[in-house]
C-alpha positions as CSV (number, residue, x, y, z in Angstrom):
1,M,127.5,-98.7,112.4
2,S,126.2,-101.7,113.1
3,D,128.9,-103.4,110.8
4,A,131.9,-101.3,113.0
5,S,130.3,-102.8,116.3
6,S,130.5,-106.7,114.7
7,G,133.7,-106.0,113.2
8,D,134.8,-105.3,116.6
9,A,132.9,-108.3,118.4
10,S,134.4,-110.7,116.1
11,S,138.5,-109.3,116.2
12,A,137.5,-109.7,120.2
13,S,136.6,-113.6,120.0
14,R,140.1,-113.7,117.6
15,A,142.7,-112.5,120.4
16,I,145.4,-114.4,121.7
17,A,145.7,-115.6,124.8
18,I,148.3,-114.5,126.6
19,P,150.5,-117.2,129.1
20,A,150.5,-116.2,132.8
21,H,153.4,-114.2,133.1
22,S,155.1,-111.1,135.6
23,H,157.0,-108.5,134.8
24,C,160.8,-107.7,136.1
25,E,160.9,-105.1,138.5
26,I,164.0,-102.9,137.0
27,C,163.5,-103.7,133.3
28,H,159.7,-104.7,132.9
29,K,160.5,-107.6,130.5
30,A,158.1,-110.5,130.8
31,I,159.4,-113.2,133.1
32,K,157.6,-115.8,134.6
33,Q,154.9,-115.5,137.1
34,R,156.6,-116.3,140.1
35,D,160.1,-114.7,139.4
36,R,160.8,-110.8,140.0
37,F,163.6,-110.2,138.0
38,C,164.7,-111.5,134.5
39,G,167.8,-112.8,135.4
40,S,170.0,-110.5,134.0
41,A,173.3,-109.3,136.7
42,E,172.5,-105.5,135.3
43,C,168.8,-105.9,137.0
44,E,170.1,-107.6,140.1
45,Q,172.5,-105.0,140.8
46,K,170.8,-102.3,140.3
47,H,168.2,-103.8,142.8
48,Q,170.9,-104.2,145.8
49,Q,171.8,-100.3,144.7
50,N,167.8,-99.7,145.2
51,I,168.2,-101.3,148.1
52,A,171.0,-99.7,149.6
53,E,169.8,-95.8,148.7
54,K,166.3,-96.9,150.6
55,K,168.1,-98.2,153.7
56,K,170.4,-94.7,153.7
57,A,167.5,-92.9,153.2
58,M,165.6,-94.6,156.2
59,W,168.6,-94.0,158.4
60,K,168.5,-90.6,157.5
61,M,165.1,-89.9,158.5
62,I,166.0,-91.7,161.7
63,A,168.5,-89.4,162.8
64,I,166.4,-86.7,162.0
65,M,163.4,-87.7,164.2
66,M,166.2,-88.1,166.6
67,G,167.7,-84.8,166.1
68,L,164.4,-83.2,166.3
69,I,163.5,-84.9,169.8
70,L,166.1,-84.0,171.1
71,V,166.0,-80.6,170.6
72,F,162.2,-79.9,171.3
73,T,163.5,-82.2,174.5
74,V,165.7,-79.8,175.4
75,L,164.0,-76.9,174.4
76,N,160.9,-78.2,176.9
77,R,163.5,-78.4,180.0
78,T,164.8,-74.8,179.5
79,D,161.5,-73.9,179.9
80,W,161.8,-73.6,183.8
81,L,165.2,-71.6,183.6
82,V,163.4,-68.2,182.4
């Protein structure tokens, strides 16, 4: 058992140092640390599509919330009519 544990320790000391890097937000390739994307036009396009989809979803949620507020306000005001 001691041979196996000493073998693990020696392999750890021989590990290769990995330079500081980041990963592309879309394809996850290794890139320079300060970059967000790999530079591929496809990744840039997918990112722009993701932003557009998030904006649409946000506006839909705002519209739904405004509609609910309006409905509950009207329902609350008609309480005196009954």
